[in-house]
Each structure stands twice: as structure tokens, then as C-alpha cells.
VOBA-1610 file (N, C-alpha, C; in pm, whole numbers, padded with zeros to 5 digits, always signed):
BEGIN
Met+09460+16041+11993Met+09568+15973+11905Met+09522+15899+11780Val+09575+15896+11686Val+09551+15832+11551Val+09588+15692+11568Glu+09497+15603+11511Glu+09529+15456+11520Glu+09548+15408+11397Leu+09533+15497+11283Leu+09543+15462+11141Leu+09716+15452+11102Pro+09759+15353+11039Pro+09903+15368+11016Pro+09915+15477+10877Arg+10034+15527+10924Arg+10091+15660+10832Arg+10108+15620+10692Ala+10179+15520+10667Ala+10223+15489+10527Ala+10098+15484+10436Pro+10002+15421+10460Pro+09891+15436+10363Pro+09826+15545+10343Ile+09803+15646+10464Ile+09760+15771+10441Ile+09857+15847+10346Glu+09990+15852+10358Glu+10081+15921+10266Glu+10079+15871+10129Arg+10041+15736+10112Arg+10011+15693+09957Arg+09883+15745+09913Leu+09794+15753+09998Leu+09668+15813+09945Leu+09686+15943+09894Ile+09745+16030+09977Ile+09764+16173+09934Ile+09846+16175+09800Lys+09954+16087+09787Lys+10042+16085+09673Lys+09957+16034+09547Arg+09874+15942+09574Arg+09810+15870+09470Arg+09692+16010+09417Ala+09664+16088+09508Ala+09567+16206+09486Ala+09658+16319+09377Gly+09774+16300+09380Gly+09865+16382+09290Gly+09991+16450+09353Ala+09984+16448+09488Ala+10103+16510+09541Ala+10255+16437+09519Glu+10339+16531+09502Glu+10473+16490+09503Glu+10545+16446+09631Arg+10544+16547+09708Arg+10601+16514+09849Arg+10474+16550+09947Val+10493+16498+10045Val+10380+16513+10171Val+10456+16526+10314Ser+10413+16615+10360Ser+10470+16647+10513Ser+10391+16540+10603Asp+10495+16558+10734Asp+10418+16454+10838Asp+10296+16511+10888Gly+10291+16630+10881Gly+10168+16726+10939Gly+10041+16715+10848Ala+10080+16679+10703Ala+09955+16654+10625Ala+09910+16520+10651Val+10003+16412+10664Val+09961+16283+10685Val+09887+16281+10834Glu+09927+16337+10939Glu+09873+16339+11052Glu+09721+16422+11061Ala+09720+16503+10981Ala+09609+16581+10957Ala+09482+16477+10902Leu+09524+16434+10769Leu+09450+16344+10729Leu+09398+16232+10779Ala+09485+16180+10857Ala+09444+16048+10930Ala+09368+16083+11052Asp+09359+16214+11112Asp+09260+16252+11208Asp+09142+16258+11154Val+09132+16336+11035Val+08993+16363+10961Val+08946+16231+10913Leu+09009+16119+10859Leu+08969+16005+10831Leu+08908+15924+10951Glu+08988+15932+11065Glu+08931+15851+11189Glu+08806+15915+11238Glu+08799+16042+11251Glu+08671+16104+11277Glu+08570+16067+11207Glu+08573+16069+11058Glu+08467+16025+10970Glu+08436+15871+10991Ala+08541+15799+11000Ala+08526+15670+11022Ala+08433+15597+11147Ile+08474+15691+11257Ile+08408+15670+11365Ile+08249+15714+11358Lys+08222+15823+11269Lys+08077+15872+11265Lys+08013+15768+11182Ile+08076+15714+11083Ile+08004+15607+10993Ile+07974+15498+11076Ala+08084+15443+11129Ala+08051+15313+11223Ala+07957+15318+11336Thr+07942+15449+11374Thr+07834+15476+11485Thr+07708+15442+11416Arg+07667+15527+11315Arg+07551+15520+11234Arg+07529+15376+11161Ala+07625+15297+11147Ala+07606+15151+11106Ala+07554+15087+11188Ile+07611+15080+11342Ile+07594+15017+11442Ile+07430+15051+11486Lys+07400+15187+11462Lys+07240+15203+11499Lys+07147+15132+11389Leu+07203+15120+11270Leu+07126+15057+11149Leu+07117+14917+11181Ala+07231+14838+11212Ala+07224+14715+11250Ala+07124+14676+11382Arg+07143+14736+11483Arg+07068+14732+11601Arg+06908+14758+11578His+06874+14857+11471His+06730+14869+11444His+06683+14767+11353Ala+06782+14680+11300Ala+06746+14573+11190Ala+06737+14441+11314Gly+06765+14466+11443Gly+06770+14345+11509Gly+06896+14265+11505Arg+06985+14309+11466Arg+07129+14223+11435Arg+07231+14293+11536Lys+07320+14211+11596Lys+07440+14263+11654Lys+07557+14278+11548Thr+07554+14224+11442Thr+07676+14211+11362Thr+07627+14326+11245Val+07750+14413+11217Val+07742+14537+11137Val+07778+14471+11023Thr+07688+14498+10902Thr+07724+14435+10772Thr+07788+14528+10675Glu+07812+14504+10547Glu+07866+14589+10466Glu+07765+14686+10417Asp+07651+14627+10413Asp+07525+14713+10376Asp+07492+14823+10478Asp+07522+14793+10612Asp+07489+14893+10704Asp+07601+15015+10688Ile+07729+14987+10650Ile+07829+15076+10629Ile+07805+15169+10507Lys+07769+15077+10396Lys+07731+15186+10284Lys+07614+15269+10312Leu+07503+15215+10374Leu+07391+15295+10406Leu+07440+15425+10492Ala+07534+15404+10591Ala+07554+15500+10705Ala+07651+15596+10629Arg+07695+15589+10532Arg+07802+15700+10469Arg+07714+15791+10396Ile+07582+15752+10384Ile+07507+15863+10284Ile+07471+15995+10390
//
């Protein structure tokens, strides 16, 4: 189940140039974004722990997405 709100996802697709967006397209992109966000967050947590911290920082997120 996708936890991301639908309206911002639809706005992102429209910002990319779409005139109209189907519900299925919004749902599919939300699924993909959520999967990628979880992967990045998991890597960022590992980086924070490796650095001896419990707090995930902005830098951890930036490093994790590489």
C-alpha cells in the first residue's frame, strides 16, 4: 500500500509535461518512488550507523542516493 499522497505525485507528472494523468499512472509512480525512497533510506541508515550515529542526516541521504 502506497503511503505517499496522490496529489503531489500527479503534480510532478504534470510538471514533467503531461496534460492529463490517469489514476493508474499516479499509483504506478507512487509505487516506484516509495520503493526507491525505502532503498535510499535503508542505505542512509547504514551510513549513519557506520558513523556511530543514530540520527540520519541530510548528508547520509545524499550519499545514499549515489
